[in-house]
N, CA, C and O atoms as CSV, one atom per row, in Angstrom:
chain,resi,resn,atom,element,x,y,z
A,1,MET,N,N,-21.168,-5.692,3.607
A,1,MET,CA,C,-19.746,-5.593,3.836
A,1,MET,C,C,-19.200,-4.292,3.263
A,1,MET,O,O,-18.376,-3.630,3.895
A,2,LEU,N,N,-19.647,-3.930,2.089
A,2,LEU,CA,C,-19.183,-2.712,1.456
A,2,LEU,C,C,-19.556,-1.488,2.283
A,2,LEU,O,O,-18.765,-0.552,2.401
A,3,GLU,N,N,-20.749,-1.492,2.852
A,3,GLU,CA,C,-21.198,-0.356,3.655
A,3,GLU,C,C,-20.325,-0.188,4.897
A,3,GLU,O,O,-20.018,0.939,5.285
A,4,MET,N,N,-19.927,-1.284,5.519
A,4,MET,CA,C,-19.096,-1.212,6.719
A,4,MET,C,C,-17.718,-0.651,6.392
A,4,MET,O,O,-17.184,0.163,7.147
A,5,THR,N,N,-17.149,-1.072,5.294
A,5,THR,CA,C,-15.825,-0.600,4.891
A,5,THR,C,C,-15.861,0.896,4.614
A,5,THR,O,O,-14.969,1.635,5.029
A,6,TRP,N,N,-16.887,1.329,3.919
A,6,TRP,CA,C,-17.014,2.736,3.578
A,6,TRP,C,C,-17.233,3.576,4.832
A,6,TRP,O,O,-16.657,4.657,4.954
A,7,ALA,N,N,-18.053,3.099,5.765
A,7,ALA,CA,C,-18.308,3.829,7.009
A,7,ALA,C,C,-17.019,3.965,7.815
A,7,ALA,O,O,-16.761,5.016,8.401
A,8,ALA,N,N,-16.218,2.916,7.846
A,8,ALA,CA,C,-14.954,2.972,8.584
A,8,ALA,C,C,-14.006,3.973,7.943
A,8,ALA,O,O,-13.260,4.659,8.641
A,9,ALA,N,N,-14.032,4.059,6.619
A,9,ALA,CA,C,-13.160,5.004,5.921
A,9,ALA,C,C,-13.523,6.441,6.247
A,9,ALA,O,O,-12.651,7.309,6.283
A,10,GLU,N,N,-14.805,6.703,6.485
A,10,GLU,CA,C,-15.237,8.058,6.823
A,10,GLU,C,C,-14.713,8.488,8.187
A,10,GLU,O,O,-14.500,9.678,8.420
A,11,LEU,N,N,-14.505,7.542,9.082
A,11,LEU,CA,C,-14.064,7.859,10.435
A,11,LEU,C,C,-12.550,7.999,10.552
A,11,LEU,O,O,-12.049,8.478,11.569
A,12,THR,N,N,-11.830,7.592,9.538
A,12,THR,CA,C,-10.378,7.652,9.572
A,12,THR,C,C,-9.915,9.098,9.431
A,12,THR,O,O,-10.257,9.756,8.449
A,13,PRO,N,N,-9.143,9.605,10.395
A,13,PRO,CA,C,-8.666,10.993,10.277
A,13,PRO,C,C,-7.649,11.111,9.153
A,13,PRO,O,O,-6.857,10.200,8.913
A,14,THR,N,N,-7.685,12.224,8.483
A,14,THR,CA,C,-6.724,12.459,7.409
A,14,THR,C,C,-5.708,13.480,7.872
A,14,THR,O,O,-6.001,14.330,8.712
A,15,ARG,N,N,-4.516,13.391,7.320
A,15,ARG,CA,C,-3.454,14.341,7.655
A,15,ARG,C,C,-3.496,15.505,6.693
A,15,ARG,O,O,-3.792,15.349,5.508
A,16,SER,N,N,-3.200,16.646,7.212
A,16,SER,CA,C,-3.080,17.795,6.326
A,16,SER,C,C,-1.719,17.735,5.644
A,16,SER,O,O,-0.779,17.170,6.204
A,17,PRO,N,N,-1.591,18.303,4.449
A,17,PRO,CA,C,-0.290,18.285,3.772
A,17,PRO,C,C,0.816,18.932,4.600
A,17,PRO,O,O,1.974,18.519,4.530
A,18,GLU,N,N,0.452,19.954,5.388
A,18,GLU,CA,C,1.460,20.625,6.208
A,18,GLU,C,C,2.026,19.696,7.268
A,18,GLU,O,O,3.233,19.697,7.511
A,19,SER,N,N,1.162,18.895,7.908
A,19,SER,CA,C,1.653,18.031,8.981
A,19,SER,C,C,2.515,16.908,8.432
A,19,SER,O,O,3.479,16.500,9.080
A,20,SER,N,N,2.186,16.396,7.239
A,20,SER,CA,C,3.020,15.323,6.703
A,20,SER,C,C,4.369,15.870,6.226
A,20,SER,O,O,5.375,15.165,6.306
A,21,VAL,N,N,4.409,17.096,5.739
A,21,VAL,CA,C,5.685,17.718,5.362
A,21,VAL,C,C,6.524,17.943,6.607
A,21,VAL,O,O,7.737,17.735,6.596
A,22,GLU,N,N,5.870,18.370,7.683
A,22,GLU,CA,C,6.565,18.601,8.951
A,22,GLU,C,C,7.175,17.298,9.469
A,22,GLU,O,O,8.350,17.267,9.834
A,23,SER,N,N,6.383,16.226,9.502
A,23,SER,CA,C,6.901,14.958,10.023
A,23,SER,C,C,7.963,14.392,9.093
A,23,SER,O,O,8.898,13.733,9.549
A,24,SER,N,N,7.830,14.643,7.793
A,24,SER,CA,C,8.836,14.203,6.835
A,24,SER,C,C,10.165,14.902,7.118
A,24,SER,O,O,11.220,14.270,7.072
A,25,GLY,N,N,10.118,16.194,7.407
A,25,GLY,CA,C,11.324,16.946,7.735
A,25,GLY,C,C,11.955,16.475,9.025
A,25,GLY,O,O,13.179,16.406,9.139
A,26,GLU,N,N,11.115,16.149,10.002
A,26,GLU,CA,C,11.631,15.647,11.271
A,26,GLU,C,C,12.304,14.291,11.076
A,26,GLU,O,O,13.364,14.029,11.645
A,27,THR,N,N,11.683,13.433,10.272
A,27,THR,CA,C,12.264,12.120,9.999
A,27,THR,C,C,13.585,12.273,9.263
A,27,THR,O,O,14.553,11.580,9.576
A,28,GLY,N,N,13.634,13.175,8.285
A,28,GLY,CA,C,14.873,13.424,7.552
A,28,GLY,C,C,15.983,13.902,8.470
A,28,GLY,O,O,17.128,13.465,8.355
A,29,ALA,N,N,15.638,14.802,9.381
A,29,ALA,CA,C,16.631,15.313,10.331
A,29,ALA,C,C,17.126,14.207,11.255
A,29,ALA,O,O,18.308,14.150,11.593
A,30,GLU,N,N,16.218,13.336,11.658
A,30,GLU,CA,C,16.619,12.235,12.537
A,30,GLU,C,C,17.525,11.249,11.788
A,30,GLU,O,O,18.488,10.734,12.355
A,31,ILE,N,N,17.213,10.992,10.524
A,31,ILE,CA,C,18.064,10.112,9.710
A,31,ILE,C,C,19.458,10.714,9.572
A,31,ILE,O,O,20.457,10.014,9.744
A,32,LEU,N,N,19.531,12.002,9.265
A,32,LEU,CA,C,20.836,12.656,9.134
A,32,LEU,C,C,21.622,12.600,10.434
A,32,LEU,O,O,22.828,12.351,10.423
A,33,SER,N,N,20.953,12.827,11.538
A,33,SER,CA,C,21.615,12.784,12.837
A,33,SER,C,C,22.184,11.393,13.122
A,33,SER,O,O,23.319,11.262,13.580
A,34,MET,N,N,21.390,10.360,12.849
A,34,MET,CA,C,21.841,8.991,13.096
A,34,MET,C,C,23.003,8.622,12.182
A,34,MET,O,O,23.950,7.964,12.613
A,35,LEU,N,N,22.933,9.048,10.907
A,35,LEU,CA,C,23.998,8.713,9.970
A,35,LEU,C,C,25.269,9.511,10.239
A,35,LEU,O,O,26.363,9.052,9.913
A,36,LYS,N,N,25.141,10.685,10.823
A,36,LYS,CA,C,26.311,11.487,11.209
A,36,LYS,C,C,27.082,10.751,12.310
A,36,LYS,O,O,28.312,10.711,12.303
A,37,GLU,N,N,26.332,10.171,13.255
A,37,GLU,CA,C,26.955,9.437,14.359
A,37,GLU,C,C,27.515,8.093,13.916
A,37,GLU,O,O,28.601,7.699,14.340
A,38,THR,N,N,26.763,7.379,13.049
A,38,THR,CA,C,27.149,6.040,12.625
A,38,THR,C,C,26.976,5.930,11.106
A,38,THR,O,O,25.929,5.481,10.638
A,39,PRO,N,N,27.985,6.333,10.335
A,39,PRO,CA,C,27.859,6.368,8.879
A,39,PRO,C,C,27.640,5.010,8.206
A,39,PRO,O,O,27.200,4.966,7.057
A,40,ALA,N,N,27.932,3.918,8.883
A,40,ALA,CA,C,27.788,2.594,8.282
A,40,ALA,C,C,26.396,1.987,8.490
A,40,ALA,O,O,26.175,0.835,8.118
A,41,LEU,N,N,25.460,2.731,9.072
A,41,LEU,CA,C,24.113,2.199,9.314
A,41,LEU,C,C,23.450,1.775,8.015
A,41,LEU,O,O,23.662,2.381,6.965
A,42,THR,N,N,22.648,0.731,8.104
A,42,THR,CA,C,21.903,0.254,6.942
A,42,THR,C,C,20.493,0.832,6.958
A,42,THR,O,O,20.019,1.327,7.980
A,43,ILE,N,N,19.842,0.759,5.816
A,43,ILE,CA,C,18.450,1.215,5.724
A,43,ILE,C,C,17.574,0.387,6.654
A,43,ILE,O,O,16.669,0.923,7.295
A,44,SER,N,N,17.834,-0.904,6.732
A,44,SER,CA,C,17.064,-1.773,7.628
A,44,SER,C,C,17.204,-1.345,9.086
A,44,SER,O,O,16.220,-1.310,9.825
A,45,ALA,N,N,18.426,-1.021,9.496
A,45,ALA,CA,C,18.663,-0.591,10.871
A,45,ALA,C,C,17.976,0.750,11.146
A,45,ALA,O,O,17.404,0.948,12.218
A,46,LEU,N,N,18.033,1.662,10.184
A,46,LEU,CA,C,17.349,2.948,10.330
A,46,LEU,C,C,15.844,2.736,10.470
A,46,LEU,O,O,15.203,3.326,11.341
A,47,ALA,N,N,15.286,1.888,9.605
A,47,ALA,CA,C,13.852,1.619,9.629
A,47,ALA,C,C,13.426,1.025,10.967
A,47,ALA,O,O,12.397,1.402,11.528
A,48,GLN,N,N,14.220,0.106,11.462
A,48,GLN,CA,C,13.904,-0.531,12.742
A,48,GLN,C,C,13.937,0.487,13.880
A,48,GLN,O,O,13.037,0.501,14.720
A,49,HIS,N,N,14.948,1.327,13.916
A,49,HIS,CA,C,15.074,2.325,14.978
A,49,HIS,C,C,13.953,3.366,14.910
A,49,HIS,O,O,13.417,3.776,15.940
A,50,LEU,N,N,13.603,3.791,13.694
A,50,LEU,CA,C,12.590,4.833,13.515
A,50,LEU,C,C,11.169,4.288,13.513
A,50,LEU,O,O,10.202,5.048,13.480
A,51,LYS,N,N,11.051,2.954,13.548
A,51,LYS,CA,C,9.747,2.286,13.496
A,51,LYS,C,C,8.994,2.651,12.218
A,51,LYS,O,O,7.802,2.957,12.241
A,52,LEU,N,N,9.733,2.607,11.093
A,52,LEU,CA,C,9.182,2.865,9.765
A,52,LEU,C,C,9.480,1.665,8.881
A,52,LEU,O,O,10.288,0.804,9.228
A,53,SER,N,N,8.818,1.624,7.741
A,53,SER,CA,C,9.138,0.573,6.773
A,53,SER,C,C,10.452,0.930,6.076
A,53,SER,O,O,10.865,2.090,6.053
A,54,THR,N,N,11.089,-0.075,5.517
A,54,THR,CA,C,12.320,0.194,4.784
A,54,THR,C,C,12.030,1.089,3.583
A,54,THR,O,O,12.861,1.917,3.210
A,55,ARG,N,N,10.863,0.929,2.980
A,55,ARG,CA,C,10.490,1.761,1.828
A,55,ARG,C,C,10.361,3.225,2.240
A,55,ARG,O,O,10.777,4.111,1.494
A,56,ALA,N,N,9.796,3.491,3.410
A,56,ALA,CA,C,9.665,4.876,3.889
A,56,ALA,C,C,11.040,5.501,4.096
A,56,ALA,O,O,11.253,6.668,3.767
A,57,VAL,N,N,11.971,4.723,4.641
A,57,VAL,CA,C,13.332,5.226,4.846
A,57,VAL,C,C,14.012,5.461,3.499
A,57,VAL,O,O,14.717,6.455,3.324
A,58,GLU,N,N,13.804,4.551,2.550
A,58,GLU,CA,C,14.373,4.733,1.214
A,58,GLU,C,C,13.878,6.025,0.572
A,58,GLU,O,O,14.651,6.742,-0.063
A,59,LYS,N,N,12.588,6.322,0.738
A,59,LYS,CA,C,12.021,7.563,0.182
A,59,LYS,C,C,12.640,8.788,0.846
A,59,LYS,O,O,12.963,9.764,0.167
A,60,GLN,N,N,12.809,8.745,2.164
A,60,GLN,CA,C,13.422,9.858,2.883
A,60,GLN,C,C,14.866,10.067,2.416
A,60,GLN,O,O,15.303,11.200,2.216
A,61,ILE,N,N,15.595,8.972,2.248
A,61,ILE,CA,C,16.983,9.068,1.793
A,61,ILE,C,C,17.038,9.637,0.381
A,61,ILE,O,O,17.923,10.435,0.070
A,62,ALA,N,N,16.108,9.236,-0.472
A,62,ALA,CA,C,16.061,9.785,-1.828
A,62,ALA,C,C,15.835,11.295,-1.797
A,62,ALA,O,O,16.445,12.027,-2.577
A,63,LYS,N,N,14.963,11.768,-0.901
A,63,LYS,CA,C,14.724,13.214,-0.761
A,63,LYS,C,C,15.988,13.924,-0.290
A,63,LYS,O,O,16.348,14.982,-0.807
A,64,LEU,N,N,16.655,13.334,0.692
A,64,LEU,CA,C,17.877,13.941,1.226
A,64,LEU,C,C,18.986,13.978,0.171
A,64,LEU,O,O,19.748,14.943,0.107
A,65,LYS,N,N,19.077,12.945,-0.644
A,65,LYS,CA,C,20.060,12.934,-1.730
A,65,LYS,C,C,19.730,14.020,-2.757
A,65,LYS,O,O,20.627,14.713,-3.237
A,66,ALA,N,N,18.448,14.168,-3.092
A,66,ALA,CA,C,18.025,15.183,-4.066
A,66,ALA,C,C,18.317,16.592,-3.562
A,66,ALA,O,O,18.559,17.502,-4.355
A,67,GLN,N,N,18.295,16.772,-2.245
A,67,GLN,CA,C,18.586,18.076,-1.631
A,67,GLN,C,C,20.086,18.261,-1.392
A,67,GLN,O,O,20.501,19.261,-0.806
A,68,ASN,N,N,20.893,17.308,-1.840
A,68,ASN,CA,C,22.351,17.326,-1.624
A,68,ASN,C,C,22.714,17.419,-0.150
A,68,ASN,O,O,23.662,18.112,0.219
A,69,ARG,N,N,21.967,16.728,0.684
A,69,ARG,CA,C,22.263,16.696,2.114
A,69,ARG,C,C,22.861,15.364,2.538
A,69,ARG,O,O,23.315,15.210,3.672
A,70,LEU,N,N,22.859,14.375,1.595
A,70,LEU,CA,C,23.331,13.038,1.923
A,70,LEU,C,C,23.839,12.372,0.653
A,70,LEU,O,O,23.288,12.577,-0.429
A,71,ARG,N,N,24.899,11.568,0.792
A,71,ARG,CA,C,25.368,10.778,-0.339
A,71,ARG,C,C,25.947,9.471,0.174
A,71,ARG,O,O,26.412,9.382,1.310
A,72,ARG,N,N,25.909,8.470,-0.676
A,72,ARG,CA,C,26.447,7.155,-0.361
A,72,ARG,C,C,27.833,7.044,-0.976
A,72,ARG,O,O,28.021,7.365,-2.150
A,73,VAL,N,N,28.802,6.592,-0.192
A,73,VAL,CA,C,30.173,6.405,-0.658
A,73,VAL,C,C,30.480,4.917,-0.577
A,73,VAL,O,O,30.338,4.299,0.478
A,74,GLY,N,N,30.903,4.350,-1.699
A,74,GLY,CA,C,31.281,2.941,-1.710
A,74,GLY,C,C,30.126,2.025,-2.064
A,74,GLY,O,O,29.055,2.459,-2.490
A,75,ALA,N,N,30.383,0.750,-1.872
A,75,ALA,CA,C,29.421,-0.291,-2.231
A,75,ALA,C,C,28.240,-0.329,-1.264
A,75,ALA,O,O,28.283,0.248,-0.177
A,76,ASN,N,N,27.187,-1.022,-1.686
A,76,ASN,CA,C,26.005,-1.137,-0.845
A,76,ASN,C,C,26.309,-1.817,0.491
A,76,ASN,O,O,25.809,-1.389,1.531
A,77,LYS,N,N,27.112,-2.858,0.467
A,77,LYS,CA,C,27.404,-3.578,1.709
A,77,LYS,C,C,28.592,-3.005,2.468
A,77,LYS,O,O,28.581,-2.995,3.699
A,78,GLY,N,N,29.597,-2.536,1.781
A,78,GLY,CA,C,30.806,-2.104,2.458
A,78,GLY,C,C,30.983,-0.601,2.539
A,78,GLY,O,O,31.989,-0.129,3.070
A,79,GLY,N,N,30.027,0.166,2.023
A,79,GLY,CA,C,30.171,1.615,1.983
A,79,GLY,C,C,29.679,2.300,3.244
A,79,GLY,O,O,29.399,1.663,4.259
A,80,HIS,N,N,29.583,3.621,3.146
A,80,HIS,CA,C,29.086,4.414,4.266
A,80,HIS,C,C,28.368,5.652,3.735
A,80,HIS,O,O,28.416,5.944,2.540
A,81,TRP,N,N,27.714,6.364,4.619
A,81,TRP,CA,C,26.974,7.579,4.275
A,81,TRP,C,C,27.776,8.810,4.648
A,81,TRP,O,O,28.414,8.842,5.701
A,82,ASP,N,N,27.750,9.828,3.790
A,82,ASP,CA,C,28.319,11.135,4.086
A,82,ASP,C,C,27.181,12.133,4.241
A,82,ASP,O,O,26.376,12.314,3.327
A,83,VAL,N,N,27.118,12.772,5.390
A,83,VAL,CA,C,26.128,13.827,5.616
A,83,VAL,C,C,26.747,15.126,5.133
A,83,VAL,O,O,27.831,15.509,5.574
A,84,LEU,N,N,26.056,15.802,4.228
A,84,LEU,CA,C,26.568,17.006,3.583
A,84,LEU,C,C,25.796,18.243,4.032
A,84,LEU,O,O,24.710,18.143,4.603
A,85,GLY,N,N,26.375,19.404,3.764
A,85,GLY,CA,C,25.659,20.664,3.973
A,85,GLY,C,C,25.525,21.071,5.418
A,85,GLY,O,O,26.160,20.497,6.302
A,86,PRO,N,N,24.686,22.075,5.653
A,86,PRO,CA,C,24.520,22.595,7.016
A,86,PRO,C,C,23.835,21.577,7.909
A,86,PRO,O,O,23.051,20.749,7.446
A,87,LYS,N,N,24.139,21.651,9.175
A,87,LYS,CA,C,23.527,20.736,10.139
A,87,LYS,C,C,22.039,21.045,10.235
A,87,LYS,O,O,21.658,22.207,10.380
A,88,PRO,N,N,21.169,19.990,10.154
A,88,PRO,CA,C,19.728,20.201,10.233
A,88,PRO,C,C,19.214,20.357,11.660
A,88,PRO,O,O,18.030,20.630,11.855
A,89,TRP,N,N,20.066,20.191,12.649
A,89,TRP,CA,C,19.623,20.253,14.035
A,89,TRP,C,C,20.184,21.408,14.770
A,89,TRP,O,O,19.894,21.586,15.953
């Protein structure tokens, strides 16, 4: 069993750091675009639309907040998102 698992791992393609940074930037831009149109969107709704996990969307939002491109205004349930800075698209 161990040999089969290891053999399968060898066949799994790996991503280069450049491609994951690229896709991360594209996902961030798509999140900003969606939140610009509909500021009341939830993380769950974003995840469903982007076909990502809620955790992946949370990580993207954390990056965007750290870059001062996004901020949350108000409460978790009743608040909305403000898209800040230059347009990414």
